N, C-alpha and C positions, 0 to 999 in steps of 0.2 A: 244683111243676114235676117232671115225670117224669124219671127218670134216663135219660141217653142210652143207647141199646141197646149201644153199643160197650163200656160199662162194666158190663153186666149179666152176672153170674156166678151168678145164682140157679139152683139145681138141680145145680150141680157138686159133685163129691165131692173133698175135700181132706184130705191127711195132713200134720200138722205135727209134726215130731220135737222132742223136748225141750219139750213144751208144757204141762207140769203147773203151771208158774209162769213169772213174768218175761215176757220179750219173747215167747217162744213162746206163752204163754197169751193175751197180748194180741192176737197175730196170729190165733190160732185164733178168738178172740172176734170180731174184725173180719170174718173169712170167714163166720162163723155169721150175723152181723148182715147180711151181704150176701146171705144166702139159701143158703149152701152147707151140705151135710152135712159135718161135720167129724169127723176121727179124731184123737184126742189120743194122743201116744206118749210113753213114758218107761219107766224100769225099775222104778219103785215102784208096784205096783197100787193101793195104798191112796191114795197121793197123786193118782194119776190119777183114781180114783173121786171124790175130793173136788173135783178140778178140773172133772170132767164134770158133777157135780151143780150146780156154780155156773153153768156154761154152759147147762145144761138149762133153767134158769129163763129165761134170755135167749131160748132157742129158742122158748119159748111165746109171747113177745111178738112175735118175728119171724113166727111162723106166723099171728098175727093180721092181718098185712099181706097174707096170701095166699101166702106162700112156705112150702113144707114143708121143715123142717130137722130134722136129727137129730144127736145127739152120741154118738160111740162112743169107746171106748178100745182101745188095742193096746199091751200091755206086752211089749216085746222090746228086746234090747240092740243098738243101732245100730252099735256098734263091733265086733260079731262077725259074720262073714260068714254062717255057717249060720243064726244067729238072725235076721239081717235078711232072708235069703231066705225062711225059713219065715214070718216075720212079715208080709211084704208079700203072700205067697200067701194067708195066712189072712185078711188085711184085704180083699183083692179078692173072695175067696169069700164072706165074711160080709157085707160092706158094699156091694161093687160096684166097678166099674172106677174107678181114681183119675184124675181130671182135672188135679189140682193137687198138687204136692209142695212143701212148704217144709222145706228142710234147715236146721233151726234149732239142733239139739243142739250144745252147746258148753260150754266151761269156761275159767276163767282160773286161772293159778297164778303169782303175782308173786314173783320172786326174781332176784337177780343171776345173770347167765349163768354165771359161774364156779362158782356154788353149785348149779346146776340138775343134778339127778341123772339118770341114764339112765332110771330108772323114770318119773320125772316127765315127761321128754321124750316117751317113748312114750305115756304116758297122754294128754297134751294133743294130740299128733299124731293119735292114734286117735279122740279125741272130736271134735276140731274139723275134721279133714280126711278121715280114712279113713271115718268114718261117712257123710259126704256122698257119697263114691264108692260105698260098699256099698249104701246105700239108693237112691241115684240110679240106679245100674246096674240094680237089680232092678225099680224102677218103670219105667225107660225100656224094659226088655225088653218090657213090656206096652204102653206108650204107642206105641212104634214100630210094633207090630202094628196098633194102632187108627188110627194116622196123625195123632194130635194129643196135646197135653199141654203143661202149663206147669210148669217147675221153677224155684224161686227158692231160691238158696243165701244164707243169712244170713252175709254177709261182715262187714266192720268198717271203721271209720275207719283201723284199724291194718293194713288191706290195702294202705295207701298210705304211712303214716307210723308212726313208733315213738318211744317214749320209754324212758329207762332202766328196767330191771326187768321188761320184758314182751317181750323178744326172742323167746322160743319161741312165745308167743301170736301175735305179729305174723308170725312165719314161717308159722304154720299159716293165718292169714287171708290172707296174701299168696298162698300156694299155692292157697287156695280160690278166690281171684279167677281164677287161671289155669286151675284145674280147670273153673270156670264157662265160661270161653271155650273150653276143649277140649270140654266137653260140647256146647256150641253148635255147634262145628265138626263133631262126629261125628253128632249127633242132629238137627240142623236140617233135613237133607234128608228126614227122616221126619215133619216137621210139628210138632216139639217146639221150643218156645222156652225157652231156659235163660238166666236172668239172675241177678244178685246184688243184694242189698239191703245197704247198708253203713251201719249205725247209727253215730252219733257217741257222745258221752258221754250215756248214757241212765240215768235214775234208776230203779233196780229194787231188789228185795230184796238182790241180790248186790252191788250197787254202793253200798248204804247207808253202809258205813263211809267210802267216799270222799266221798260227798255231805256227810257230817257232819264231815269234815275241813275246817276253815275255810280253811286255806291252799290245799289242793288245789281246793276248790270255787271259791275266788276266782280261781285260775288258769284253771279251765275257763270260768268266765263271762267272764273277760277275754280269753281266747283265741278265744272263739266269737262271731262277729258278731251272732248272735241274742241274746247276752248271758245265756244261761241253760242249764241242763241240759235235755236232751231228755226227753220223756215217752214211755212205751210207745205211747200212742195216736198220737204223731207219726209212727209207722212204718206205721200201718195203711193210709193212703191210697196210699202208694207200693206196698205189696204188692198191694192190690186192682187198681191199674193194671197191674202186671206180670202178674197172673193173669187179666186180662180180654182180650177180643178187641181192645181198643184197642192192645194191645202185640203183636199178631200178627206185625208186621214188626220187632220189637225183640228182639234176641237177642245174647248175649255181652256185655251191658253191666252195669256196676255203678252202681246209683243210690244215691248217698250222701245220707243224711238226717242231717245233722250240724250244722245251724244255720250252715253256711258255713265250718266250721273247716278243711276241706281246701283252701279257696280262698285263704287268707290266710297271711302269714308272721307 
């Protein structure tokens, strides 16, 4: 059965920040498999090169279906204003106009709030929140001129709820939820849809210690109606929807992919 045209994003160009591994890499792969040209972003050129090599193999199989896809890399610091400005300009000049931006760059730093240092606070704030503002602003400058675009900010289950030891992370993700709505308000009149994707507890390289903690894993499974940890591929369908014409009248929303955790006590 052919894919409904409302979900067709083949031929679009997408930038995914923080995409050399984990959730960002999985989302980039999903966009590639949907027929997009994908730009991987991170600060480590060698890690980006390895991630791109992996996706390039997938691109060959996608092209066999008739869709032309390409994988590019762009190494720049999303937490630094001048770096983000120069990086986006270089990507659009080298690869072409961006149709889709996925603000995925993020980090976690677990510590009691009373022990959280000033430096740690600013680092997590810059990585999880300021980066989305800086990159989103630069991409939106160009999208508004063209009259269309899709921006998806990777929020979190912790945009809504929190547990001990992750207050700074939850603060950044809660703020990212509201930044998403603010971007929608400011840029919606120019044909840009801005939404958030909120992962629940997802098994990745970075969460491996938590997955292997039997007590914590049992808590996650018991607290989640789906009864399991999420997988990175669980997030792909939601992203493809938000990036597609099917979501042209959807903006300022946060789509939680959390196995139902935010819905239950």
